[in-house]
N, C-alpha and C positions, 0 to 999 in steps of 0.2 A: 641391502646396503645401509639402511638407516640403523639397524642393530649394530653393525660393525662400527659405525661412527659414534654410536652412543657411548662406548666404553673407551674410546681413544682419549689420551691425555695430551695436553699441550706439549708440543715438541716431538710427538710420534710422527714417523714417516708414513706415507701412504701404503707402503708394502708391509708395515709392521702388523703383527697379530694383534687383535683387539685385547684389551685388558679384561681379565675375568673379574666379575664383581666379588668373587671370593678369594682374590689373590692375596689379600692380607690376613686371611683366616688361617691360623696355624692349627692343624689337627692335633688333638690330644690322643696319644696312644692309650689303648685300654690299660696297658701295663703302667702308664703314668698316673692313672686315676687311683689315688691313694685310698686305702680303706676308710680313712677318716673323712675324706672329702665327699660331699654329696653332689649329685647332678645339679642341684639348684645353685651350687657355687660356680658351675661351669656354664650353665644355660641361663638365658633370660627368663623372667616369669612367663612370658607368652610362649617361648619355646618349650618350657616345662609343661604348660597346658596342652600344647599340641602333642608332645611326646607321650603324655599320659593318655591322650585319646588313642594313640597308636597302641600303647600297652593294653588298653581296654578292648582292642580289636576293631576299632572304628575305621571306616574308610575316610579318605580325605574329605569327601563331600559331607559325611556325617560329622566329622570334627568341625568343619566349616560352619555347618548349621548350628551346632551346639555353642560355638564361640561367637557366632554372628559375624563371621568374616568370610571372604571368598575362598573357594578351593585353591585358587592360584596363590593366595597368601599362605595357606596351609602348606602347599608344596614348597614355597620359598622358605618358610620356617624349618621344614624338614631338611632341606638342603643345608641350611646353616647348622642344624643339629648334627647331621651326619658328618659335615666337615669338621666341626668342633670335636666330635668324639672319635673321628677317624674310622667311621663305620660306613657300610654301603647298603645294608639291608634292614628292613623293619624288624626282623626277628632278632637281630643283634641289639637293636634299641630296646626291645622287650626284655631281653636277657639282662642288659645293664640296668634297666629300670627295676626289674625283679630283684637283682642282687642289691641294689641300693635300698629298696623297700625292706628287704630282709635284714640288712645291716642296721638301718635306722630303727627297726622294731626292737632291737636289743640294746639300743643306746639309752 
């Protein structure tokens, strides 16, 4: 019950659904990512560090250890990354990161 109350906003009724912490995040369609734009224009620096760890094949625990943050924080950053990029799987993130790296290599 405490979690449900945590995301309620003033004026919500008791029967209302809890507000998602990601409600204000608008996903970016992969088609919307222009060839000129880099992922670092969409993601925060910390999200880029976490995404790069995924690209290197690290687990959440390994990423957490290397960045000196908790695995829960890594999971939170990944949820934000997935929401911003409109993806659902780590392999999709790897593909986007690879495409971005290849593109920037020729700039």
